[in-house]
C-alpha positions in Angstrom: 0.0 0.0 0.0 1.4 3.4 -0.9 0.7 6.2 1.5 1.0 10.0 1.1 3.9 9.8 3.5 5.8 7.7 1.1 5.4 10.2 -1.7 6.8 13.0 0.3 10.0 14.7 -1.3 13.3 13.6 0.0 15.1 16.9 0.8 18.9 16.7 0.9 21.0 18.8 3.4 24.4 19.0 1.8 25.9 19.2 5.2 24.1 16.2 6.7 23.5 13.7 3.9 22.0 10.3 4.3 24.3 7.4 5.1 24.5 6.1 1.5 25.2 9.6 0.2 27.8 10.1 3.0 29.5 6.9 2.1 29.8 7.9 -1.5 30.9 11.4 -0.5 33.7 10.0 1.5 34.7 7.6 -1.2 34.8 10.5 -3.9 36.7 12.7 -1.6 39.2 9.9 -1.0 39.5 9.2 -4.7 40.1 12.9 -5.4 42.9 12.9 -2.8 44.5 9.8 -4.2 44.2 11.4 -7.6 45.8 14.5 -6.4 48.7 12.4 -5.2 49.0 10.9 -8.8 48.8 14.3 -10.3 51.5 15.8 -7.9 53.8 13.0 -9.0 53.3 13.9 -12.6 53.1 17.6 -12.4 55.3 18.6 -9.4 58.6 18.7 -11.7 56.7 21.0 -14.1 55.4 23.2 -11.3 58.7 23.5 -9.7 60.3 24.3 -13.1 58.1 27.1 -13.5 58.7 28.8 -10.1 61.5 31.0 -11.4 59.2 32.4 -14.0 56.4 33.3 -11.4 56.1 35.4 -8.3 57.6 33.3 -5.7 54.8 33.5 -3.1 52.1 32.9 -5.9 54.0 30.1 -7.3 54.3 28.3 -4.0 50.5 29.0 -3.3 49.6 27.4 -6.6 51.4 24.3 -5.7 49.9 24.2 -2.3 46.3 24.9 -3.5 46.5 22.8 -6.8 48.4 19.8 -5.7 48.9 19.7 -1.9 45.3 20.6 -0.8 43.5 17.9 -2.7 45.8 15.3 -1.1 44.5 16.5 2.3 41.0 15.3 1.3 42.2 11.7 1.2 43.5 12.2 4.7 40.4 13.6 6.0 37.8 11.5 4.0 37.4 8.8 6.4 36.8 10.7 9.7 36.3 14.4 9.2 32.7 15.7 9.5 31.1 16.0 6.1 30.4 19.8 6.8 34.1 20.4 7.3 35.0 18.4 4.3 32.5 20.4 2.2 33.7 23.8 3.4 37.5 22.8 2.8 36.7 21.3 -0.7 34.7 24.3 -1.9 37.5 26.7 -0.6 40.0 24.7 -2.5 37.9 24.8 -5.8 37.2 28.6 -5.5 40.9 29.6 -4.7 42.1 27.3 -7.5 39.8 28.8 -10.1 41.0 32.3 -9.0 44.6 31.2 -9.3 44.0 29.6 -12.8 42.5 32.8 -14.2 45.2 35.1 -12.7 48.2 32.9 -13.5 49.4 35.2 -16.4 49.3 38.2 -14.2 51.8 36.8 -11.7 54.6 36.0 -14.2 57.7 37.6 -12.9 58.5 38.9 -16.4 54.8 40.0 -17.1 52.0 38.5 -19.4 53.3 36.6 -22.4 56.7 35.7 -21.0 55.9 31.9 -19.9 58.4 29.5 -21.5 55.8 26.6 -21.4 52.1 25.8 -20.9 50.8 26.8 -17.5 51.2 23.7 -15.2 47.8 24.4 -13.6 45.9 23.4 -16.8 47.0 19.9 -16.2 44.9 19.4 -13.0 41.8 21.5 -13.8 39.7 18.2 -14.4 40.4 17.2 -10.7 39.0 20.4 -9.3 36.1 20.2 -11.5 35.2 16.8 -9.8 35.7 18.3 -6.5 33.3 21.3 -7.3 30.8 18.7 -8.5 30.7 16.8 -5.2 30.7 20.1 -3.2 27.6 21.6 -4.8 25.8 18.7 -6.8 23.5 21.1 -8.6 22.8 22.1 -12.2 24.9 25.2 -11.9 28.0 23.3 -11.4 28.0 22.3 -15.0 29.0 26.0 -15.7 32.4 25.3 -13.9 33.2 22.6 -16.5 32.0 24.7 -19.5 34.2 27.7 -18.2 37.2 25.4 -18.5 37.3 26.1 -22.3 37.6 29.9 -22.2 39.8 29.8 -19.1 42.2 27.4 -20.6 42.2 29.3 -24.0 42.7 32.8 -22.5 45.2 31.6 -20.0 47.4 30.1 -22.6 47.2 33.1 -24.9 47.8 35.4 -22.0 50.7 33.4 -20.8 52.5 33.7 -24.2 53.6 30.1 -24.5 55.3 29.2 -27.8 55.6 25.6 -26.9 52.0 24.6 -27.5 50.6 26.4 -30.4 47.2 24.8 -30.1 45.3 26.5 -27.3 41.9 26.1 -28.9 42.3 22.2 -29.0 43.5 22.1 -25.5 40.7 24.4 -24.3 38.1 22.0 -25.9 39.9 19.0 -24.6 40.1 20.2 -21.1 36.5 21.1 -21.1 35.2 17.8 -22.4 37.5 16.0 -20.0 36.2 18.0 -17.1 32.6 17.5 -18.2 32.8 13.7 -18.5 34.3 13.3 -15.0 31.8 15.7 -13.7 28.9 13.8 -15.2 30.2 10.6 -13.6 30.6 12.0 -10.2 27.2 13.7 -10.4 25.6 10.5 -11.5 26.9 8.5 -8.6 25.9 11.1 -6.1 22.4 11.2 -7.3 22.2 7.4 -7.2 23.3 7.6 -3.6 20.7 10.2 -2.7 18.1 8.0 -4.4 19.0 5.1 -2.2 18.5 7.3 1.0 15.1 8.5 -0.5 14.0 4.9 -0.9 15.2 4.1 2.6 13.4 7.1 4.0 10.3 6.1 2.2 10.5 2.5 3.6 10.8 4.1 7.1 7.7 6.1 6.7 5.8 3.2 5.2 6.8 1.1 8.1 5.6 3.8 10.5 2.4 4.2 8.6 1.7 0.5 8.5 2.2 0.4 12.4 -0.2 3.4 12.8 -2.8 1.7 10.5 -2.6 -1.5 12.3 -3.2 0.3 15.6 -6.1 2.1 14.2 -7.6 -1.1 12.9 -7.3 -2.7 16.1 -8.9 0.3 17.7 -11.9 0.3 15.4 -12.3 -3.3 16.0 -12.5 -2.7 19.6 -14.9 0.2 19.1 -17.3 -2.0 16.9 -17.1 -4.7 19.6 -18.0 -2.3 22.4 -20.9 -0.8 20.3 -22.3 -4.3 19.4 -21.7 -6.2 22.5 -22.2 -3.7 25.2 -24.0 -0.6 24.1 -26.4 -2.1 21.7 -27.3 -5.0 24.0 -28.0 -2.5 26.9 -30.1 -0.4 24.8 -32.2 -3.3 23.5 -32.6 -4.7 26.9 -33.6 -1.3 28.3 -36.2 -1.0 25.6 -37.9 -4.4 26.5 -41.0 -4.2 28.6 -39.3 -6.1 31.5 -35.8 -5.1 32.3 -33.5 -8.2 32.7 -31.6 -8.9 35.8 -28.1 -7.3 36.0 -29.1 -4.6 33.5 -27.7 -1.7 35.6 -24.5 -3.5 36.1 -24.0 -4.0 32.3 -24.9 -0.3 31.8 -22.2 0.7 34.1 -19.6 -1.4 32.3 -20.7 0.0 29.0 -20.2 3.6 30.2 -16.7 2.6 31.5 -15.8 1.3 28.1 -17.0 4.6 26.6 -15.0 6.6 29.0 -11.9 4.4 28.2 -12.5 5.2 24.4 -12.6 8.9 25.2 -9.5 9.0 27.3 -6.4 9.9 25.5 -4.1 7.9 27.8 -2.0 6.0 25.4 -1.4 3.3 28.1 -5.0 2.0 27.4 -3.9 1.2 23.7 -1.6 -1.6 22.6 0.3 -3.1 19.8 0.2 -6.5 18.3 3.7 -8.1 17.9 3.9 -7.3 14.3 2.9 -3.7 14.9 5.6 -3.4 17.6 8.2 -4.7 15.2 7.2 -2.2 12.6 7.4 0.6 15.2 10.8 -0.4 16.4 12.2 -0.7 12.8 11.1 2.9 12.2 12.6 4.1 15.3 15.8 2.4 14.8 16.1 3.5 10.9 15.2 7.0 11.8 18.1 7.3 14.3 20.7 5.3 12.4 20.1 4.4 8.6 23.0 2.0 8.3 22.1 -0.8 10.6 21.4 -4.7 10.1 18.0 -5.1 11.6 16.5 -8.5 12.0 13.1 -9.2 13.5 10.7 -12.1 14.2 7.4 -12.2 15.8 4.6 -14.5 16.7 1.0 -14.2 18.1 -1.8 -11.4 17.7 -2.7 -10.5 21.2 -1.6 -7.0 22.1 1.6 -5.7 23.8 0.7 -2.7 26.2 1.6 0.6 24.7 3.7 1.7 27.7 6.0 -1.2 26.9 6.1 -0.3 23.3 7.0 3.3 24.1 9.6 2.4 26.7 11.3 -0.2 24.5 11.4 2.2 21.5 12.7 5.1 23.5 15.4 2.9 25.0 16.5 1.5 21.7 16.7 5.0 20.1 18.9 6.1 23.1 21.0 2.9 22.7 21.6 3.8 19.0 22.3 7.4 19.6 24.9 6.4 22.2 26.5 4.2 19.6 26.7 6.8 17.1 28.2 9.2 19.7 30.9 6.9 21.0 31.4 3.8 19.0 32.8 5.5 16.0 31.8 6.9 12.5 28.6 5.3 11.0 30.4 4.1 8.0 33.3 2.3 10.0 31.2 0.5 12.7 28.8 -2.3 12.2 25.6 -2.0 14.0 22.8 -4.7 14.4 19.4 -4.7 16.0 17.7 -7.9 16.7 14.0 -7.9 17.8 11.9 -10.8 18.9 8.3 -10.2 19.9 5.5 -12.1 21.1 2.4 -11.1 23.2 4.1 -12.2 26.6 7.6 -11.1 25.9 9.7 -8.8 24.0 13.6 -8.8 23.5 15.6 -6.3 21.6 19.3 -6.7 21.3 21.3 -3.6 20.0 25.1 -4.3 19.3 27.9 -2.6 17.7 31.7 -3.6 17.1 33.0 -0.1 17.9 35.3 1.4 20.5 33.6 0.1 23.5 34.2 1.4 27.1 35.0 0.1 30.5 32.0 0.8 32.7 34.2 0.5 35.8 36.0 3.6 34.8 32.9 5.8 34.2 30.8 7.4 36.8 27.2 6.4 37.0 26.3 10.0 37.1 27.8 10.5 33.8 26.5 7.4 32.2 23.5 8.4 30.1 22.4 4.8 29.7 21.5 4.7 33.3 18.5 6.8 33.2 17.8 6.8 29.6 18.0 3.1 29.1 18.3 1.0 32.3 15.9 2.9 34.6 13.4 3.5 31.9 13.2 -0.4 31.2 13.2 -1.2 34.9 10.3 1.2 35.5 8.1 -1.4 33.6 6.5 -4.3 35.2 8.5 -7.2 33.9 11.1 -4.8 32.2 14.8 -5.0 32.4 18.0 -3.9 30.6 21.6 -5.0 30.5 24.6 -3.2 29.0 28.0 -5.0 28.3 30.9 -3.5 26.8 34.7 -3.5 26.8 37.5 -1.4 25.4 37.9 -2.3 21.7 35.2 -5.0 22.0 32.1 -2.9 21.1 28.9 -2.6 23.2 25.8 -4.7 23.4 22.6 -3.4 25.0 19.9 -5.9 25.7 16.1 -4.8 26.4 13.7 -7.3 27.7 10.1 -7.4 28.9 8.2 -10.3 30.3 4.4 -10.0 31.0 4.0 -10.2 34.8 
């Protein structure tokens, strides 16, 4: 069943991408850094050879921005926040573009005195790829198209006589940049689509859980109307009131008051509905998890149990994200087993772990957020096991008293 929620547009925050997009971004940044290392090996001799023809400070700055700065992306790609990576990469692209355009102006002998082709033109495609992953919009194509006039005019202004074909170089540089930009943009959009599908799946699971709850509530209402209210009204309309009518009427009124009461503890979830609820909760906190679930039975599980387990699971995952390590370097699993008389949820990661004996209980957020929340339930319990370098496992259990 398709709901309106699943059709909602997936808005992308460039500083906080989804897990698939984040993994792809980090891979592209890593590739750009490694590519910068290769280009540095190829172009560094040329760049150093042109230093004596350039303003010394500008010449060293072009090497730092054009060759060294992209390599830094590889060093940061696996651990730095995406927002920091994006700001750094965007700055590199903008500064390099300005240096490329103004290169002839910083020739020590003035424009038209360079003895060879400007070395910066050999790495413009790499910076075009970096621009693509930083901005990821239709406007970024202008950066690739601009390579043609920039390469052409820079060669003319530099005055090189070594390569008399600036027009061919300009067109070739533009096409090479556009091809690499197109590939990069395609893989990023594919990653964003994966995140959009995952978000739709979470919304669908949440909607199905809500629909299941509404259906059960409607069934309950129909049963009360048919079995209690209508039977009392029919009995009251008879010439002779049957024995126990007053007690039945009192029970019917109590059921009506219960329906009007907004206290969620009066509602409940079947095991399948609870599993859908926990799946939506887990994926909302951490998209990149391995979630496995099994359930049996149809009898309801109290809503306060569902709420406490869901909140405790969310807190366990948030703690894992904060302390275990980056999302893409730590494996996280959630296992759910639900039946009408028992619920077991195990949340585990293989991250950094910790030694509980070295952490004060006052500072241990899991005490209030997880352990005490579960222990406040009749039949509820929670256990946290961890070790330095051995990950963390949080077990949530409820047994019907």
